[in-house]
ZAVO-816644 format. One line per 2 residues: number of its first residue (from 1); their letters; for each residue x, y, z of N, C-alpha, C. Coordinates in nm, 2 decimals, padded with zeros to 4 digits. Layout:
! residues N
NUM> A> X:Y:Z:X:Y:Z:X:Y:Z ~ ...;
This chain:
! residues 154
1> MT> 14.91:09.52:16.94:14.92:09.64:16.85:14.78:09.67:16.79 ~ 14.74:09.80:16.80:14.61:09.84:16.75:14.62:09.87:16.60;
3> TL> 14.53:09.81:16.52:14.53:09.84:16.38:14.44:09.96:16.36 ~ 14.46:10.03:16.25:14.38:10.15:16.22:14.23:10.11:16.22;
5> KS> 14.20:09.99:16.16:14.06:09.95:16.16:14.00:09.93:16.30 ~ 14.08:09.87:16.39:14.02:09.86:16.53:14.01:09.99:16.60;
7> KL> 14.10:10.08:16.57:14.09:10.22:16.62:13.96:10.28:16.57 ~ 13.93:10.27:16.45:13.80:10.32:16.39:13.68:10.26:16.47;
9> QE> 13.69:10.13:16.49:13.58:10.06:16.56:13.57:10.11:16.71 ~ 13.68:10.13:16.78:13.68:10.18:16.91:13.62:10.32:16.91;
11> DL> 13.66:10.40:16.82:13.61:10.54:16.81:13.46:10.54:16.78 ~ 13.42:10.45:16.70:13.27:10.44:16.67:13.19:10.40:16.79;
13> TA> 13.24:10.31:16.87:13.17:10.27:17.00:13.17:10.39:17.09 ~ 13.28:10.47:17.10:13.28:10.58:17.19:13.18:10.69:17.14;
15> AI> 13.18:10.71:17.00:13.09:10.81:16.94:12.94:10.77:16.97 ~ 12.91:10.64:16.96:12.77:10.59:16.98:12.74:10.62:17.13;
17> RA> 12.83:10.59:17.22:12.80:10.61:17.36:12.78:10.76:17.39 ~ 12.86:10.84:17.32:12.85:10.99:17.34:12.73:11.05:17.26;
19> RD> 12.66:10.97:17.19:12.55:11.01:17.11:12.59:11.11:17.01 ~ 12.71:11.10:16.95:12.77:11.19:16.85:12.73:11.13:16.72;
21> EL> 12.61:11.18:16.67:12.55:11.12:16.55:12.64:11.14:16.43 ~ 12.70:11.26:16.41:12.78:11.29:16.29:12.90:11.19:16.29;
23> RS> 12.97:11.19:16.40:13.09:11.10:16.41:13.06:10.95:16.39 ~ 12.95:10.91:16.46:12.92:10.77:16.45:12.87:10.73:16.31;
25> ST> 12.79:10.81:16.24:12.75:10.78:16.11:12.87:10.78:16.01 ~ 12.96:10.88:16.03:13.07:10.89:15.94:13.16:10.76:15.96;
27> LR> 13.19:10.72:16.08:13.27:10.61:16.11:13.21:10.48:16.06 ~ 13.07:10.47:16.08:13.00:10.35:16.04:13.01:10.33:15.89;
29> LT> 12.99:10.44:15.81:13.00:10.43:15.67:13.14:10.39:15.62 ~ 13.24:10.45:15.69:13.38:10.42:15.65:13.41:10.28:15.68;
31> LS> 13.37:10.23:15.80:13.39:10.09:15.83:13.33:09.99:15.73 ~ 13.21:10.03:15.69:13.14:09.94:15.59:13.21:09.95:15.46;
33> AI> 13.27:10.06:15.42:13.35:10.07:15.30:13.47:09.98:15.31 ~ 13.53:09.98:15.43:13.65:09.89:15.45:13.61:09.74:15.44;
35> TK> 13.50:09.71:15.50:13.45:09.57:15.50:13.42:09.53:15.35 ~ 13.36:09.62:15.28:13.33:09.60:15.14:13.46:09.56:15.06;
37> EE> 13.56:09.64:15.09:13.69:09.62:15.02:13.75:09.49:15.06 ~ 13.73:09.45:15.19:13.79:09.32:15.24:13.72:09.20:15.17;
39> VS> 13.60:09.21:15.14:13.53:09.10:15.08:13.52:09.11:14.93 ~ 13.58:09.21:14.87:13.56:09.24:14.72:13.64:09.14:14.64;
41> GK> 13.75:09.09:14.69:13.83:09.00:14.61:13.77:08.86:14.60 ~ 13.86:08.76:14.55:13.81:08.62:14.55:13.80:08.56:14.69;
43> TA> 13.89:08.60:14.77:13.89:08.56:14.91:13.89:08.68:15.01 ~ 13.80:08.66:15.11:13.80:08.77:15.21:13.93:08.78:15.28;
45> RE> 13.97:08.90:15.31:14.10:08.92:15.38:14.09:09.04:15.47 ~ 14.18:09.05:15.56:14.20:09.17:15.65:14.28:09.27:15.57;
47> LS> 14.24:09.39:15.57:14.32:09.50:15.50:14.44:09.54:15.59 ~ 14.55:09.58:15.53:14.66:09.64:15.60:14.62:09.78:15.64;
49> DD> 14.70:09.84:15.73:14.67:09.98:15.77:14.68:10.07:15.65 ~ 14.78:10.04:15.56:14.80:10.12:15.44:14.67:10.12:15.35;
51> EV> 14.62:10.00:15.34:14.50:09.98:15.25:14.38:10.04:15.32 ~ 14.37:10.03:15.45:14.26:10.10:15.52:14.27:10.25:15.50;
53> QK> 14.39:10.30:15.51:14.42:10.44:15.49:14.37:10.49:15.35 ~ 14.40:10.40:15.25:14.35:10.43:15.11:14.20:10.44:15.11;
55> VI> 14.13:10.35:15.18:13.98:10.36:15.18:13.94:10.48:15.25 ~ 14.00:10.52:15.36:13.96:10.64:15.43:13.99:10.76:15.34;
57> AK> 14.10:10.77:15.27:14.13:10.88:15.18:14.02:10.89:15.07 ~ 13.98:10.77:15.02:13.88:10.77:14.91:13.75:10.83:14.97;
59> EA> 13.71:10.78:15.09:13.59:10.83:15.15:13.60:10.98:15.18 ~ 13.71:11.03:15.23:13.73:11.17:15.26:13.72:11.25:15.13;
61> KK> 13.77:11.20:15.02:13.77:11.27:14.89:13.62:11.28:14.84 ~ 13.55:11.17:14.86:13.40:11.17:14.82:13.33:11.28:14.90;
63> RR> 13.36:11.29:15.03:13.29:11.40:15.11:13.33:11.54:15.06 ~ 13.45:11.56:15.02:13.49:11.69:14.97:13.42:11.72:14.84;
65> EA> 13.41:11.62:14.75:13.34:11.64:14.62:13.19:11.66:14.64 ~ 13.13:11.58:14.73:12.99:11.60:14.76:12.97:11.74:14.82;
67> AD> 13.06:11.78:14.91:13.04:11.92:14.97:13.04:12.02:14.86 ~ 13.13:12.01:14.77:13.14:12.11:14.66:13.01:12.10:14.57;
69> AF> 12.96:11.98:14.54:12.84:11.97:14.46:12.72:12.03:14.54 ~ 12.71:12.00:14.67:12.60:12.06:14.75:12.61:12.21:14.75;
71> AQ> 12.73:12.26:14.77:12.75:12.41:14.78:12.71:12.47:14.65 ~ 12.75:12.41:14.53:12.71:12.47:14.40:12.56:12.46:14.38;
73> GG> 12.50:12.36:14.44:12.35:12.34:14.42:12.27:12.42:14.52 ~ 12.34:12.51:14.60:12.28:12.59:14.70:12.22:12.52:14.82;
75> RA> 12.28:12.40:14.85:12.24:12.33:14.97:12.35:12.33:15.07 ~ 12.36:12.45:15.13:12.46:12.48:15.23:12.47:12.39:15.35;
77> EQ> 12.35:12.35:15.40:12.35:12.27:15.52:12.41:12.13:15.49 ~ 12.37:12.07:15.37:12.43:11.94:15.34:12.58:11.95:15.31;
79> AE> 12.62:12.06:15.24:12.76:12.09:15.21:12.84:12.09:15.34 ~ 12.79:12.16:15.45:12.85:12.17:15.57:12.87:12.03:15.64;
81> RE> 12.77:11.95:15.63:12.77:11.82:15.69:12.88:11.73:15.62 ~ 12.88:11.74:15.49:12.98:11.66:15.41:13.12:11.71:15.45;
83> KA> 13.14:11.84:15.46:13.27:11.90:15.50:13.31:11.84:15.64 ~ 13.21:11.85:15.73:13.24:11.80:15.87:13.28:11.65:15.87;
85> EG> 13.21:11.57:15.79:13.25:11.43:15.78:13.39:11.42:15.73 ~ 13.43:11.50:15.63:13.56:11.50:15.57:13.67:11.53:15.68;
87> VI> 13.64:11.63:15.76:13.73:11.67:15.87:13.75:11.55:15.97 ~ 13.64:11.48:16.00:13.65:11.36:16.09:13.74:11.26:16.03;
89> LD> 13.73:11.23:15.90:13.81:11.13:15.83:13.95:11.17:15.82 ~ 13.98:11.30:15.79:14.11:11.35:15.78:14.20:11.33:15.90;
91> AY> 14.13:11.32:16.02:14.21:11.30:16.14:14.27:11.16:16.14 ~ 14.22:11.07:16.06:14.28:10.93:16.06:14.39:10.92:15.95;
93> LP> 14.41:11.03:15.87:14.51:11.02:15.76:14.63:11.09:15.80 ~ 14.74:11.06:15.73:14.87:11.13:15.76:14.85:11.28:15.74;
95> QQ> 14.92:11.36:15.81:14.92:11.51:15.80:14.94:11.54:15.65 ~ 14.84:11.62:15.59:14.85:11.66:15.45:14.97:11.76:15.44;
97> LT> 15.03:11.75:15.32:15.14:11.85:15.29:15.08:11.99:15.27 ~ 15.16:12.09:15.31:15.12:12.23:15.28:15.15:12.25:15.13;
99> DD> 15.10:12.36:15.07:15.14:12.39:14.93:15.29:12.41:14.92 ~ 15.35:12.48:15.02:15.49:12.50:15.01:15.57:12.37:15.01;
101> EL> 15.53:12.28:15.10:15.60:12.15:15.10:15.58:12.07:14.97 ~ 15.46:12.07:14.92:15.43:12.00:14.79:15.51:12.06:14.68;
103> NQ> 15.52:12.20:14.67:15.59:12.27:14.57:15.74:12.23:14.57 ~ 15.79:12.22:14.69:15.93:12.19:14.71:15.96:12.05:14.66;
105> IV> 15.88:11.95:14.70:15.90:11.81:14.66:15.89:11.80:14.51 ~ 15.79:11.87:14.45:15.77:11.86:14.30:15.89:11.93:14.23;
107> AQ> 15.93:12.04:14.28:16.04:12.12:14.22:16.17:12.03:14.21 ~ 16.20:11.96:14.32:16.31:11.87:14.32:16.29:11.76:14.22;
109> AV> 16.17:11.70:14.21:16.15:11.60:14.12:16.16:11.64:13.97 ~ 16.12:11.77:13.95:16.13:11.83:13.81:16.28:11.84:13.77;
111> EE> 16.36:11.88:13.87:16.50:11.89:13.85:16.56:11.76:13.82 ~ 16.52:11.66:13.90:16.57:11.52:13.88:16.53:11.47:13.75;
113> AR> 16.41:11.49:13.70:16.36:11.44:13.58:16.44:11.51:13.46 ~ 16.46:11.64:13.48:16.53:11.71:13.37:16.67:11.66:13.36;
115> ST> 16.73:11.62:13.47:16.87:11.57:13.47:16.88:11.44:13.39 ~ 16.77:11.37:13.38:16.77:11.25:13.30:16.72:11.27:13.16;
117> GA> 16.70:11.40:13.13:16.66:11.43:12.99:16.51:11.44:12.96 ~ 16.43:11.43:13.07:16.28:11.45:13.05:16.25:11.59:13.05;
119> EG> 16.19:11.64:12.94:16.15:11.78:12.93:16.01:11.80:12.89 ~ 15.95:11.92:12.91:15.82:11.96:12.87:15.71:11.86:12.92;
121> PR> 15.59:11.87:12.85:15.48:11.79:12.89:15.50:11.64:12.90 ~ 15.60:11.59:12.82:15.63:11.44:12.83:15.69:11.41:12.96;
123> AM> 15.75:11.50:13.03:15.82:11.48:13.15:15.72:11.45:13.27 ~ 15.59:11.48:13.24:15.49:11.46:13.35:15.50:11.32:13.41;
125> GA> 15.50:11.22:13.33:15.50:11.08:13.38:15.63:11.05:13.47 ~ 15.74:11.10:13.42:15.87:11.08:13.49:15.87:11.15:13.62;
127> VM> 15.82:11.28:13.62:15.81:11.35:13.75:15.71:11.29:13.85 ~ 15.60:11.24:13.80:15.50:11.18:13.88:15.56:11.05:13.95;
129> KI> 15.64:10.98:13.87:15.70:10.86:13.93:15.79:10.89:14.04 ~ 15.86:11.00:14.04:15.95:11.04:14.14:15.87:11.10:14.26;
131> VN> 15.77:11.17:14.23:15.69:11.24:14.34:15.60:11.15:14.42 ~ 15.53:11.06:14.35:15.42:10.98:14.41:15.47:10.91:14.54;
133> PK> 15.58:10.83:14.54:15.62:10.76:14.66:15.66:10.86:14.77 ~ 15.70:10.98:14.74:15.74:11.08:14.84:15.62:11.15:14.91;
135> VA> 15.51:11.15:14.84:15.39:11.22:14.89:15.28:11.12:14.93 ~ 15.30:10.99:14.91:15.19:10.89:14.93:15.10:10.92:15.05;
137> GR> 14.98:10.94:15.02:14.88:10.96:15.12:14.88:11.10:15.19 ~ 14.97:11.18:15.15:14.98:11.31:15.21:14.94:11.43:15.12;
139> AE> 14.90:11.39:15.00:14.85:11.49:14.91:14.76:11.42:14.80 ~ 14.65:11.48:14.77:14.56:11.41:14.67:14.62:11.41:14.53;
141> GG> 14.60:11.31:14.46:14.65:11.29:14.32:14.63:11.41:14.23 ~ 14.51:11.46:14.23:14.48:11.58:14.14:14.56:11.70:14.18;
143> RV> 14.58:11.72:14.31:14.65:11.83:14.36:14.80:11.82:14.32 ~ 14.85:11.70:14.33:14.99:11.67:14.29:15.01:11.69:14.14;
145> AA> 14.92:11.64:14.06:14.93:11.65:13.91:14.92:11.80:13.87 ~ 14.84:11.87:13.94:14.82:12.02:13.90:14.95:12.09:13.93;
147> TV> 15.02:12.06:14.04:15.14:12.12:14.08:15.25:12.08:13.99 ~ 15.26:11.95:13.95:15.36:11.91:13.85:15.34:11.98:13.72;
149> KR> 15.22:11.99:13.67:15.19:12.06:13.54:15.24:12.20:13.55 ~ 15.20:12.27:13.66:15.23:12.41:13.68:15.39:12.43:13.68;
151> LL> 15.46:12.35:13.75:15.60:12.37:13.76:15.68:12.32:13.63 ~ 15.62:12.23:13.56:15.68:12.19:13.43:15.66:12.30:13.33;
153> AG> 15.54:12.37:13.33:15.51:12.47:13.24:15.60:12.60:13.27 ~ 15.63:12.61:13.40:15.71:12.73:13.44:15.85:12.72:13.39;
């Protein structure tokens, strides 16, 4: 059985052979972030695919934030590169939810929370508890929270 980490390593080898600088540097950085995570605790350990996915998601988010920062700083070329690296990493993550799918999941959770008496801004925590396991890895936390806030306010 191939783990996500070994898939990244195989893809890195292929990218190096193909002289694909963007892909190989992106995968190399991501693999080193995984290794760093593996040795960060008291004892070194192998990360599960879920944990590897969390590292990849964190790396992809960093790329999106850097792309925004570069774009605002007028550094279009670097912004494009960061975006391209993010796209490479997104391919290793579960399919992201569309806005419609996310709205639907959150709307159901809001109803569920209301049925247990959670109302208004205080319902945020209750709704997030219901939503998070359903969207795990398929929508960024900030995006989920913003949708919850919007639907609770509505």
